[in-house]
C-alpha positions as CSV (number, residue, x, y, z in Angstrom):
1,M,-212.8,-65.0,-30.6
2,N,-209.5,-66.8,-29.2
3,T,-206.4,-67.4,-30.7
4,K,-207.3,-70.8,-32.0
5,Q,-210.0,-70.1,-33.8
6,K,-207.9,-67.0,-35.1
7,K,-205.9,-69.4,-36.5
8,I,-208.1,-71.9,-37.7
9,Q,-209.6,-68.4,-39.4
10,Q,-206.7,-68.0,-40.9
11,A,-206.1,-71.3,-42.2
12,I,-209.1,-71.0,-44.4
13,L,-208.6,-70.1,-48.0
14,T,-210.9,-67.9,-49.8
15,P,-213.0,-68.9,-52.8
16,E,-209.8,-67.1,-55.3
17,E,-207.2,-68.3,-53.6
18,A,-208.6,-72.2,-53.0
19,I,-208.7,-71.5,-57.5
20,K,-204.4,-70.2,-57.6
21,S,-203.7,-73.1,-55.1
22,A,-205.4,-75.7,-57.8
23,V,-204.1,-74.2,-60.4
24,A,-200.8,-74.4,-58.6
25,V,-200.9,-78.2,-58.1
26,R,-201.7,-79.0,-61.2
27,E,-199.9,-77.2,-62.9
28,M,-197.0,-78.4,-61.0
29,A,-198.4,-81.8,-61.7
30,T,-198.4,-81.8,-65.5
31,R,-195.1,-80.5,-65.5
32,L,-193.5,-83.7,-62.7
33,W,-195.6,-85.1,-65.5
34,K,-193.9,-83.7,-68.5
35,L,-190.9,-85.4,-67.3
36,R,-191.6,-88.3,-66.7
37,L,-192.7,-88.7,-69.8
38,K,-189.2,-86.4,-71.3
39,R,-187.2,-89.5,-69.2
40,K,-189.0,-91.9,-71.1
41,V,-189.5,-94.2,-67.0
42,S,-192.4,-95.7,-66.5
43,P,-194.4,-94.3,-64.2
44,E,-194.1,-98.0,-62.1
45,T,-189.8,-98.1,-62.6
46,V,-190.4,-93.8,-60.8
47,A,-192.4,-95.0,-58.3
48,K,-190.1,-98.3,-57.5
49,D,-186.9,-95.9,-57.6
50,T,-188.4,-93.1,-55.4
51,N,-190.0,-95.2,-53.0
52,I,-193.4,-93.5,-53.8
53,S,-196.3,-95.2,-54.6
54,L,-197.4,-96.1,-57.5
55,R,-201.0,-94.9,-56.8
56,L,-199.7,-92.1,-55.8
57,L,-197.2,-90.7,-57.7
58,Q,-200.4,-91.2,-59.7
59,K,-203.1,-89.0,-57.9
60,V,-199.6,-86.4,-57.9
61,E,-199.2,-86.8,-61.5
62,S,-203.4,-85.5,-62.1
63,G,-202.9,-83.7,-60.1
64,R,-205.5,-84.8,-57.4
65,H,-203.4,-85.5,-54.0
66,N,-201.0,-82.0,-52.5
67,F,-198.4,-84.0,-52.2
68,S,-195.4,-82.5,-50.2
69,L,-192.4,-80.7,-50.3
70,D,-190.8,-84.3,-49.5
71,I,-192.9,-86.2,-53.4
72,L,-191.8,-83.1,-54.6
73,F,-187.5,-83.2,-54.2
74,R,-187.8,-86.9,-54.9
75,L,-189.2,-86.5,-58.2
76,C,-187.0,-83.5,-58.9
77,E,-183.9,-85.5,-57.3
78,Y,-184.8,-88.7,-60.0
79,Y,-185.7,-86.9,-62.7
80,K,-182.4,-84.6,-62.0
81,A,-185.0,-81.1,-62.6
82,D,-184.2,-78.4,-60.0
83,P,-187.5,-78.3,-57.8
84,D,-187.3,-73.5,-58.8
85,E,-188.6,-74.8,-62.6
86,I,-191.7,-76.9,-60.8
87,F,-192.4,-73.9,-58.4
88,C,-192.1,-71.1,-60.9
89,G,-193.6,-72.4,-64.0
90,A,-196.5,-72.3,-61.4
91,A,-196.8,-69.8,-60.1
92,E,-196.4,-67.8,-63.7
93,N,-199.6,-69.7,-64.5
94,I,-201.7,-68.8,-61.6
95,S,-201.8,-64.8,-62.4
96,E,-202.9,-66.0,-66.2
97,A,-205.6,-68.5,-65.4
98,I,-206.9,-65.6,-62.7
99,A,-207.5,-63.1,-65.5
100,V,-208.5,-65.2,-68.0
């Protein structure tokens, strides 16, 4: 196996890793959605103010999009939230979801 094949193989997630990743993304999405609701701001306003398309914001909040750190940081800055809260809260719930 050559180097390129090894890198490709390393990039493929195991089923357990894929589940963990999906759970983390969904949990982060839920936390972002709750932040918006807590601030009583419409999705259209958030999208406009953060320069994120409304469609992308909707996908992010529903967990149907693996968003970039750029998107996460823009939203955290807009909501004045610590990105660690979004990440750590999601990480704490991964082990709970896997154990069930």
